[in-house]
ZARO-219177 format. One record per residue (C-alpha): residue number from 1; x, y, z. Coordinates in steps of 0.05 Angstrom, whole numbers, plus 32768, in hexadecimal, padded with zeros to 4 digits. Each point is the difference from the previous one (the first is absolute). Layout:
REM ZARO-219177
nr / X / Y / Z
NUM / X / Y / Z
...
REM end
This chain:
REM ZARO-219177
nr / X / Y / Z
1 / 800C / 80FE / 8233
2 / 801B / 7FBC / 7FED
3 / 7FEC / 7FD7 / 7FC4
4 / 7FE9 / 7FBB / 8016
5 / 7FEF / 7FC4 / 7FD4
6 / 7FC7 / 7FD4 / 801A
7 / 7FFF / 7FBB / 7FE1
8 / 7FC4 / 7FD2 / 800C
9 / 7FD4 / 7FD8 / 7FD1
10 / 7FC3 / 800E / 802D
11 / 7FE2 / 8044 / 7FF0
12 / 7FE2 / 8003 / 8046
13 / 8043 / 7FF5 / 8022
14 / 8022 / 8030 / 7FCF
15 / 7FCD / 8037 / 800F
16 / 8004 / 7FF6 / 804B
17 / 804C / 8006 / 8002
18 / 8000 / 8039 / 7FCE
19 / 7FCE / 8025 / 802B
20 / 802C / 7FFC / 803D
21 / 803C / 8019 / 7FD9
22 / 7FDA / 8038 / 7FDD
23 / 7FE3 / 8018 / 8043
24 / 8048 / 8004 / 8018
25 / 800C / 802E / 7FC4
26 / 8029 / 7FD1 / 7FD4
27 / 7FFA / 7FF8 / 7FB5
28 / 7FE8 / 7FB9 / 7FF0
29 / 800B / 7FDA / 7FC1
30 / 7FE2 / 7FBB / 7FF7
31 / 800E / 7FBC / 7FE0
32 / 7FD3 / 7FC3 / 7FFE
33 / 8035 / 7FCA / 7FF4
34 / 8048 / 7FEF / 800C
35 / 8013 / 800D / 7FB8
36 / 7FDE / 8043 / 8000
37 / 8024 / 8010 / 8042
38 / 8043 / 7FF4 / 7FDF
39 / 7FEE / 802C / 7FC4
40 / 7FE3 / 8038 / 802C
41 / 803D / 7FFF / 802E
42 / 802C / 800C / 7FC3
43 / 7FD5 / 8036 / 7FE0
44 / 7FE9 / 8024 / 8040
45 / 803B / 7FF6 / 802F
46 / 7FD6 / 8001 / 8040
47 / 801E / 8010 / 8044
48 / 7FE1 / 7FC2 / 801F
49 / 7FD8 / 7FC3 / 7FEA
50 / 7FC9 / 7FDB / 8026
51 / 7FFF / 7FBB / 7FDF
52 / 7FCA / 7FCB / 8006
53 / 801C / 7FB8 / 7FFE
54 / 7FCA / 7FD4 / 7FE2
55 / 7FF2 / 8016 / 7FB8
56 / 7FF5 / 7FD7 / 7FC2
57 / 8032 / 8013 / 7FCB
58 / 803D / 800D / 802D
59 / 7FFD / 7FFD / 804B
60 / 801A / 8038 / 802C
61 / 803F / 7FDA / 8014
62 / 8015 / 7FF8 / 7FB7
63 / 7FED / 8048 / 7FEF
64 / 8027 / 801A / 803C
65 / 803D / 7FD8 / 7FED
66 / 7FFC / 8018 / 7FB8
67 / 7FF8 / 8049 / 8015
68 / 803A / 7FFD / 8031
69 / 802F / 7FDD / 7FCF
70 / 7FFC / 803A / 7FCF
71 / 8032 / 8039 / 8006
72 / 7FC9 / 8034 / 7FF4
73 / 7FD2 / 7FE8 / 8038
74 / 802C / 7FDB / 8032
75 / 7FFC / 8038 / 8034
76 / 7FB4 / 8002 / 8004
77 / 7FE9 / 7FE3 / 8042
78 / 7FCA / 7FCB / 7FFA
79 / 7FCE / 7FEE / 8036
80 / 7FDB / 7FBE / 7FF7
81 / 7FB6 / 8005 / 8010
82 / 7FE2 / 7FBA / 8006
83 / 7FD3 / 7FD0 / 8025
84 / 803C / 7FD0 / 8004
85 / 8011 / 8002 / 804A
86 / 8033 / 7FC7 / 8007
87 / 8047 / 800E / 8017
88 / 801A / 7FDE / 7FC1
89 / 7FDA / 8032 / 7FD5
90 / 801E / 803A / 8025
91 / 8046 / 7FE3 / 7FFA
92 / 7FF6 / 7FF2 / 7FB6
93 / 7FE8 / 8048 / 7FF6
94 / 8040 / 801A / 8021
95 / 8029 / 7FD1 / 7FD4
96 / 7FE0 / 8020 / 7FC3
97 / 8014 / 8045 / 801A
98 / 7FC0 / 8018 / 8021
99 / 800C / 8035 / 8035
100 / 7FBC / 7FF8 / 8023
101 / 7FC7 / 7FCF / 8009
102 / 7FB7 / 800F / 8010
103 / 7FCD / 7FC9 / 800D
104 / 7FB8 / 8008 / 7FE8
105 / 7FD3 / 8016 / 801E
106 / 802B / 803C / 8013
107 / 7FF2 / 8042 / 8021
108 / 800D / 8047 / 7FE9
109 / 8036 / 8003 / 8036
110 / 8024 / 7FC3 / 7FE2
111 / 8006 / 8024 / 7FBE
112 / 8015 / 8043 / 801E
113 / 8035 / 7FDD / 802A
114 / 801F / 7FE2 / 7FC1
115 / 8000 / 8046 / 7FE0
116 / 8024 / 801D / 803D
117 / 8033 / 7FC8 / 8000
118 / 8010 / 8001 / 7FB5
119 / 7FF8 / 8047 / 7FE7
REM end
C-alpha cells in the first residue's frame, strides 16, 4: 500500500481522485492548496503526489517546483492533474519536474496507469 498525496482545491475533484486511489488500496492524504501540499509533502513523505494546477494561494507548478527543490522531498514523483490541455502546459510541467500529466476529465484507467508507471 502506497501513501499518496492528492492536492486539489475542489473538494469534489479531491474526493473523486481519492476514491479511485482508495479503491486501488492506497492510503490517501489530502491537501487543498499548493502551500498545504508543500507542508504535507514534508511532514507525510508520500510515495506519489497528484497535483492540481489552478489553485489560489500557490499554483501546482510552483508547489511542484518547491517540493522537488527540497532535499527531503526531491524524489517524490508528481503527476499534474489539470484541465490545462495545451502542449506548453505539459512542457512547463515537465520543466518543473513533474513525472506525469493527466487532463481533466480523466478516467480511472488514466490514474491507474500513472500509478503503474511511477510506483
